[in-house]
C-alpha positions as CSV (number, residue, x, y, z in Angstrom):
1,A,119.8,167.4,101.3
2,L,116.6,166.2,99.6
3,Q,116.4,169.8,97.9
4,S,119.6,170.7,96.4
5,S,119.4,166.1,95.0
6,P,118.0,165.1,92.2
7,C,115.9,162.4,94.2
8,R,112.2,162.2,94.2
9,F,110.1,162.2,97.6
10,Q,107.0,160.0,97.7
11,R,104.1,160.8,99.9
12,N,100.9,159.0,99.6
13,G,101.1,157.8,96.9
14,T,102.7,160.7,95.0
15,W,105.6,161.4,93.7
16,Y,107.3,165.4,94.8
17,S,111.2,167.3,93.6
18,G,113.3,167.4,96.1
19,R,112.2,171.1,96.4
20,E,108.4,170.5,96.9
21,A,109.2,167.7,99.3
22,E,111.7,170.2,101.6
23,A,108.6,172.7,101.4
24,H,106.5,170.0,102.9
25,L,109.1,168.9,105.7
26,Q,109.5,172.4,107.1
27,R,106.2,172.5,107.8
28,K,106.0,169.5,109.4
29,Y,109.5,170.3,111.0
30,A,108.3,174.1,112.2
31,A,104.9,172.1,113.4
32,L,106.7,169.9,115.5
33,R,108.8,172.1,117.0
34,S,106.0,174.4,118.0
35,R,105.1,171.3,120.1
36,D,108.0,171.0,121.5
37,L,108.3,167.5,120.0
38,V,111.5,167.3,118.1
39,D,115.2,168.0,119.8
40,S,117.4,166.0,116.9
41,A,117.8,165.1,113.7
42,E,116.8,161.8,114.6
43,Q,114.2,162.5,116.3
44,F,112.8,164.6,113.0
45,I,113.7,162.0,111.1
46,A,111.3,159.7,113.3
47,R,108.4,161.5,114.1
48,G,108.2,163.6,111.3
49,A,110.4,162.5,107.9
50,S,109.7,159.0,108.1
51,R,105.7,159.0,107.1
52,S,102.7,160.8,106.5
53,S,100.9,161.9,109.6
54,V,97.8,161.3,107.7
55,S,97.4,158.2,106.1
56,G,101.1,156.5,108.0
57,S,102.2,155.5,104.9
58,A,106.2,155.7,104.8
59,Y,107.8,158.1,102.7
60,R,110.1,156.7,99.8
61,V,112.5,158.1,97.8
62,A,114.3,157.4,94.6
63,C,117.1,158.8,93.5
64,P,118.5,158.3,89.8
65,G,120.6,155.1,89.0
66,R,119.9,153.6,93.2
67,P,116.8,151.4,94.1
68,E,114.1,153.2,95.2
69,Q,113.8,152.9,99.7
70,E,111.8,154.1,102.5
71,A,112.6,157.7,103.3
72,A,113.7,156.9,106.8
73,A,116.7,155.5,105.8
74,W,117.9,158.1,103.2
75,F,118.0,160.7,105.8
76,E,119.2,158.5,108.1
77,Q,122.5,157.7,105.6
78,Q,122.3,161.7,104.3
79,L,123.0,162.5,108.4
80,A,125.4,160.2,108.8
81,A,127.4,161.3,105.4
82,L,127.0,165.3,106.8
83,R,128.3,163.9,110.5
84,R,131.0,162.3,109.0
85,H,132.3,165.3,106.9
86,A,131.9,167.5,109.9
87,A,133.6,165.8,112.5
88,P,137.4,166.9,113.2
89,A,140.0,164.7,112.0
90,P,141.9,163.0,115.3
91,A,144.9,164.5,116.2
92,R,148.2,162.7,114.6
93,V,150.7,161.9,117.4
94,E,154.7,162.4,116.3
């Protein structure tokens, strides 16, 4: 979602494009998976996509026309929206 968005991603005080952020987060995901430290999207958000493992600083996301926010909240919102759109519609009884 970040890679294809107009949003920017802040890591350790520097802003990056969504494409640059996606590459960084893919490397973090691969490292966590190789050590069996992440089994779900929620775990990845908490353990890899929320803050710097070097400085401990929270990552941030800034999207045009919206307030800047911590990356964890942004990713959780994106995940919830993805799941809402992927969920099957409830069966109708007539």
